[in-house]
C-alpha positions in Angstrom: -32.6 9.8 -9.7 -29.3 10.8 -7.9 -29.9 11.8 -4.3 -29.0 15.4 -3.4 -25.9 15.5 -1.3 -26.6 16.5 2.3 -26.0 20.2 3.2 -24.6 21.9 6.2 -28.2 22.9 7.2 -29.2 19.2 7.1 -26.4 18.3 9.5 -27.4 21.2 11.8 -31.0 20.0 11.9 -30.0 16.4 12.6 -27.6 17.5 15.4 -30.0 20.1 16.9 -27.5 23.0 16.6 -27.1 26.0 14.4 -25.3 26.0 11.0 -22.8 28.3 12.5 -22.0 25.7 15.2 -21.5 23.1 12.5 -19.1 25.4 10.6 -17.2 26.2 13.8 -16.9 22.5 14.7 -15.4 21.7 11.2 -13.0 24.6 11.1 -12.1 25.2 14.8 -13.2 22.1 16.7 -11.4 23.2 19.8 -14.0 26.0 20.2 -16.8 23.5 20.5 -17.7 21.4 23.6 -16.8 17.7 23.3 -20.4 16.5 23.7 -21.5 18.8 20.9 -18.6 17.7 18.7 -19.6 14.1 19.2 -23.2 14.8 18.3 -22.2 16.7 15.2 -19.9 14.0 14.1 -22.6 11.4 14.5 -24.9 13.5 12.3 -22.1 14.0 9.7 -21.5 10.2 9.7 -25.2 9.4 9.4 -25.9 11.8 6.6 -22.6 11.3 4.7 -21.9 15.0 4.7 -18.6 16.3 3.2 -17.6 19.9 3.8 -16.7 22.0 0.8 -13.9 24.6 0.8 -13.4 27.9 -0.9 -15.6 29.9 -3.3 -14.6 27.7 -6.3 -15.4 24.5 -4.4 -18.8 26.0 -3.5 -19.5 26.6 -7.2 -18.1 23.4 -8.6 -18.1 21.0 -5.7 -14.5 20.4 -6.4 -11.3 21.6 -4.7 -8.7 20.3 -7.1 -7.2 18.5 -4.1 -6.5 14.7 -4.1 -5.5 12.8 -1.0 -3.1 9.9 -0.9 -2.6 7.6 2.1 0.5 5.4 2.0 1.8 2.9 4.6 5.1 4.7 5.2 7.1 7.7 4.1 10.3 6.0 5.4 10.0 3.2 2.9 11.5 4.2 -0.5 9.4 1.6 -2.2 6.5 4.2 -2.4 8.6 7.1 -3.5 8.8 6.6 -7.3 5.2 5.8 -7.7 4.0 8.8 -5.6 6.4 11.1 -7.4 5.0 10.0 -10.8 1.4 10.4 -9.5 2.1 13.9 -8.2 3.8 15.0 -11.5 0.6 14.1 -13.5 -1.6 15.9 -11.0 0.7 19.0 -11.1 0.3 19.2 -14.9 -3.5 19.3 -14.3 -3.2 22.0 -11.6 -4.3 19.5 -8.9 -2.8 19.6 -5.4 -1.7 16.4 -3.6 -2.1 16.0 0.1 -0.3 12.9 1.6 -0.8 11.0 4.9 0.9 7.9 6.1 -0.3 5.1 8.4 2.7 3.0 9.6 0.7 0.0 8.4 -2.0 0.7 11.1 -5.6 0.4 9.6 -7.0 2.5 12.4 -4.6 5.3 11.6 -5.4 4.9 7.9 -9.0 5.6 8.7 -8.1 8.8 10.6 -5.9 10.0 7.8 -8.7 9.3 5.2 -11.1 11.3 7.4 -8.6 14.2 7.7 -7.9 14.4 4.0 -11.6 14.3 3.1 -12.4 16.9 5.7 -9.8 19.1 3.9 -11.8 18.8 0.7 -10.1 16.0 -1.2 -12.0 15.3 -4.5 -10.6 11.7 -4.6 -8.4 9.3 -2.7 -5.4 7.2 -3.6 -5.0 4.2 -1.3 -2.4 1.5 -1.1 -3.7 -2.1 -1.0 -7.2 -3.5 -1.3 -8.3 -4.8 2.1 -9.3 -2.4 5.0 -11.8 -2.5 7.8 -15.5 -2.3 6.9 -15.9 1.0 8.7 -13.3 2.6 6.4 -14.9 1.3 3.2 -18.3 2.3 4.5 -17.0 5.8 5.3 -15.7 6.2 1.7 -18.9 4.9 0.3 -21.0 7.2 2.3 -18.9 10.2 1.2 -19.2 9.1 -2.4 -15.5 9.9 -2.8 -13.8 8.4 -5.9 -11.1 6.1 -4.7 -8.4 4.2 -6.5 -6.2 1.4 -5.1 -2.6 0.9 -6.0 0.3 -1.6 -5.5 -2.3 -4.4 -6.0 -4.8 -5.6 -8.6 -8.2 -7.4 -8.1 -9.9 -8.5 -11.3 -13.0 -9.6 -9.4 -13.7 -6.3 -7.7 -15.9 -3.3 -8.6 -13.3 -0.9 -7.1 -10.7 0.9 -9.2 -7.2 -0.6 -9.3 -3.9 0.4 -11.0 -1.3 -2.2 -9.9 -0.1 -5.7 -10.2 -0.9 -9.2 -8.9 1.2 -9.7 -5.8 0.3 -13.4 -5.6 1.5 -14.1 -9.1 4.7 -12.1 -8.6 5.3 -14.1 -5.4 4.9 -17.3 -7.4 7.3 -16.1 -10.1 10.2 -15.4 -7.7 9.6 -18.8 -6.0 9.7 -20.6 -9.3 13.0 -19.0 -10.1 14.5 -20.0 -6.8 13.4 -23.6 -7.5 14.7 -23.5 -11.0 18.2 -22.7 -9.6 17.9 -26.0 -7.7 17.1 -24.9 -4.1 15.1 -27.4 -2.1 15.4 -26.0 1.4 13.9 -22.5 1.6 12.9 -19.9 4.2 10.6 -16.9 3.6 11.0 -13.6 5.5 7.8 -11.7 4.9 6.5 -8.3 6.0 3.8 -8.6 8.6 0.7 -9.8 6.8 -2.0 -8.6 9.3 -3.4 -5.4 7.7 -1.1 -5.8 4.6 -2.8 -7.6 1.8 0.3 -7.1 -0.5 2.6 -8.9 1.9 0.0 -11.6 2.5 -0.5 -12.2 -1.3 3.2 -12.4 -1.9 3.7 -14.9 0.8 0.8 -17.0 -0.4 2.2 -17.1 -3.9 5.6 -18.2 -2.7 4.1 -20.8 -0.4 1.9 -22.3 -3.2 4.8 -22.9 -5.5 7.3 -24.2 -2.9 4.8 -26.5 -1.3 3.8 -28.3 -4.5 4.4 -31.9 -3.7 6.1 -32.8 -6.9 9.1 -30.5 -6.7 10.7 -32.0 -3.6 11.2 -28.6 -1.9 10.2 -27.5 1.6 9.8 -24.3 3.5 11.8 -24.6 6.8 10.4 -21.4 8.2 8.2 -18.4 7.5 9.1 -15.4 9.5 7.1 -12.2 9.5 8.7 -9.0 10.6 8.6 -5.2 10.2 10.3 -3.6 7.2 13.7 -2.3 8.6 17.4 -3.2 8.4 17.4 -4.0 12.1 14.4 -6.3 11.9 15.9 -7.9 8.8 19.1 -8.7 10.7 17.2 -10.3 13.5 15.1 -12.3 11.0 18.3 -13.6 9.3 19.6 -14.8 12.7 16.4 -16.7 13.3 16.0 -18.4 9.9 19.7 -19.3 9.4 19.6 -21.2 12.7 16.9 -23.6 11.5 17.7 -27.2 10.9 18.1 -28.0 8.1 19.6 -24.6 7.2 17.9 -22.9 4.2 20.0 -22.6 1.1 17.8 -19.7 -0.1 15.8 -17.0 1.6 13.0 -15.2 -0.2 12.3 -11.7 1.3 9.0 -9.9 1.0 10.8 -6.7 0.0 14.2 -5.3 -0.9 14.8 -3.6 2.5 14.5 -7.0 4.2 16.6 -8.7 1.6 19.4 -6.0 1.7 19.4 -6.1 5.5 19.8 -9.9 5.5 22.6 -9.7 3.0 24.5 -7.3 5.3 23.8 -9.4 8.3 24.9 -12.6 6.5 28.2 -11.0 5.5 28.8 -9.7 9.1 28.4 -13.3 10.4 30.8 -14.7 7.8 28.2 -16.3 5.4 28.8 -16.0 1.7 26.0 -14.7 -0.4 25.1 -16.5 -2.6 27.8 -19.1 -1.8 26.3 -20.2 1.5 22.8 -18.8 1.1 21.0 -17.1 -1.7 18.7 -14.2 -1.0 16.0 -12.6 -3.2 14.0 -9.4 -2.8 10.9 -7.7 -4.1 10.3 -4.2 -5.5 13.7 -3.4 -7.2 14.2 -0.1 -5.4 17.5 1.7 -6.1 19.2 -0.1 -3.2 18.8 -3.4 -5.0 21.5 -2.7 -7.5 24.0 -1.1 -5.0 24.0 -3.8 -2.3 26.8 -6.3 -2.7 26.1 -8.6 -4.3 23.4 -7.0 -6.4 19.9 -8.2 -5.5 17.8 -10.6 -7.6 14.4 -9.1 -7.1 10.9 -8.5 -8.6 10.7 -5.2 -10.4 7.5 -3.3 -9.7 6.4 -0.8 -12.3 6.3 2.1 -9.9 6.5 5.1 -12.3 4.0 3.6 -14.8 1.7 2.7 -11.9 1.8 6.3 -10.5 1.1 7.9 -13.9 -1.8 5.6 -14.8 -3.3 5.9 -11.3 -3.4 9.7 -11.6 -4.9 9.5 -15.1 -7.6 7.1 -14.1 -8.5 8.8 -10.8 -8.8 12.2 -12.4 -11.0 10.7 -15.1 -13.3 9.2 -12.4 -13.5 12.4 -10.5 -14.4 14.4 -13.6 -16.9 11.9 -14.9 -18.0 9.1 -12.5 -17.7 5.7 -14.3 -15.0 6.8 -16.7 -12.1 5.6 -14.7 -10.7 2.1 -15.5 -8.8 -0.5 -13.6 -5.4 -1.3 -15.1 -3.3 -4.4 -14.4 0.5 -3.9 -14.8 3.1 -6.6 -15.1 6.1 -7.2 -12.9 9.3 -9.0 -14.0 12.3 -10.4 -12.3 15.7 -8.7 -12.4 18.5 -11.2 -12.0 21.6 -10.1 -10.1 24.3 -11.8 -8.0 22.4 -12.7 -4.8 20.9 -15.8 -6.3 22.9 -18.8 -7.5 22.5 -22.6 -7.3 23.1 -24.1 -3.9 26.7 -25.2 -3.1 
């Protein structure tokens, strides 16, 4: 038998206050004393209570709102997928609310709390690994959740995405096929970012195989920005032996390194080849064009919306979907001189 969801009156009884105080704490928390707010929040957390909004929500227990929390709104890698996700929701008269985390798991938790408190029927999240308290919070609220930009076949959670580890292997194989033996990797910061960690692990596994004669001269983790990419290039190109190829964890890092290499007088790919990951629009306009891993952003966003809506409307009907990446070859990769 399915347990009855906790009510506002249940929270009031647990917190030792009136239902009106609970409502005031949810809607205008600044009007409630801090000690009372903390006691109410503890009761909400313990019971797994989720507020409902509006007359329709009271009748159907749905708000037709979906929340999405993405790592960054400044990184265009997420734009295409989120746009496709939103377009499917709009056709179904569902509203999308978005929060961003700046790759901070604590802030992700706060954003999830905020979106659920605003009545989100379901959540779209990027990546698969997050602190236990975040997952426990989602479980206690019984909120349908779907993870994107990754895929885990061995999980009972919902995923629409791709295997970052395998994609990392694929681009590393290509670099070795071009004859590179001395390689550096410039990755995003892996702490709190399972996508970056999986890409890096896949690259390392291929390059470190003992029978290919290749070596990694340096792995450098940095933030996703052109300035950090330039600093990363300065660091890895100074290694001895100097790498003939640099594998970047995303296209922003790769493009930033290409620009820095040219500014310092290095030819790309004549002196050093550089590869990226994502195939954002920038990849085809940087000079030379960027050899990179194409991520199926639009398809991922569309399928994610379809599967999450299905799960919201009928729990258990949503399915995980694995999508494929493939490599786009452009001018930034060539055999070593």
